[in-house]
Every structure is written in C-alpha cells, then in structure tokens.
C-alpha positions in Angstrom: 118.5 69.2 55.6 117.6 67.6 58.9 114.0 66.6 58.0 113.9 64.6 54.8 110.9 62.8 53.3 112.3 59.5 54.6 112.5 60.8 58.1 109.0 62.2 58.0 107.6 58.9 56.5 109.4 57.0 59.3 107.9 59.2 62.0 104.4 58.9 60.7 104.7 55.2 60.1 105.9 54.7 63.7 103.4 57.0 65.4 100.6 57.7 62.9 99.9 54.1 61.8 101.0 54.6 58.2 103.1 56.9 56.1 100.1 58.5 54.5 98.3 59.2 57.8 100.0 62.6 58.2 97.1 64.2 60.0 97.0 61.9 63.0 97.4 63.7 66.3 100.1 61.2 67.5 102.1 61.7 64.2 101.9 65.5 64.4 103.1 65.5 68.0 106.0 63.2 67.1 106.9 65.5 64.2 106.8 68.6 66.4 108.9 66.8 69.0 111.5 66.0 66.4 111.6 69.6 65.2 111.7 71.0 68.7 114.7 68.8 69.6 116.5 70.0 66.4 115.8 73.7 67.2 116.9 73.2 70.8 120.3 71.9 69.6 120.6 74.9 67.2 119.8 77.4 70.0 122.5 75.9 72.3 125.1 76.9 69.7 123.5 80.2 68.6 122.1 81.9 71.7 121.3 85.2 70.0 119.1 83.7 67.2 115.9 85.2 68.4 113.8 84.3 65.3 114.5 80.6 65.9 113.7 81.1 69.6 110.4 82.5 68.7 109.7 79.6 66.3 110.6 77.2 69.0 108.1 78.8 71.5 105.4 78.7 68.8 106.1 75.0 68.1 106.0 74.1 71.8 102.6 75.8 72.1 101.2 73.9 69.1 102.5 70.7 70.5 101.0 71.5 73.9 97.5 72.2 72.4 97.7 68.9 70.5 98.7 67.1 73.7 95.8 68.6 75.5 93.4 67.5 72.8 94.8 64.0 72.9 94.5 63.9 76.7 90.8 64.8 76.4 90.1 62.2 73.7 92.2 59.2 74.8 94.2 59.4 78.1 95.9 56.0 77.5 97.3 57.0 74.1 98.4 60.3 75.7 100.3 58.6 78.5 101.9 56.1 76.1 103.0 58.9 73.7 104.4 61.0 76.6 106.4 58.1 77.8 107.7 57.1 74.3 108.8 60.6 73.3 110.2 61.5 76.7 108.1 64.7 77.0 107.7 66.3 80.4 104.1 67.0 81.5 
C-alpha cells in the first residue's frame, strides 16, 4: 500500500509538529497533497477510472478549503506551506 503508518507518521512529524498531532491543518494539507499526487499518477495510467477521478476532485476541494482556512488564520504559514509542498495557488 502506498500510505503506510510510517509514511503518515513522517508526514505529520514534518508538517504537524509531532506524530500524534494528526488534526493540524498543515499536517492534513500535507497528507491530502501526498494522496493527490498518488491518485494523479494512477490516473495518468488509467484514464477511464472515473471513480478515482471523482475522489481526486473531492480531495482537491477538501485541500482547497483547508488552505483557505489557513490563509485566513496565518498567512505566513500558508505561504511557507504552499512553497514547501509546491502547490499552485
């Protein structure tokens, strides 16, 4: 599986502050970005997988709403996270 416990723990440790801080906005955005990148690679090979395409669109929407929230709360963290994860505005 592409997303193991170790990978999740590493993502939350890097972006959320600690492994147990799974609810942080930055950690959630980083996790969604990892999943979006994986699904994008899958869809490049399987163009007719419409269920995965729908899931990808929903994930992008969730990430967008979290990014909007972070932008309202702390613009500096938002800019740093956008730059670090290479997310387009």
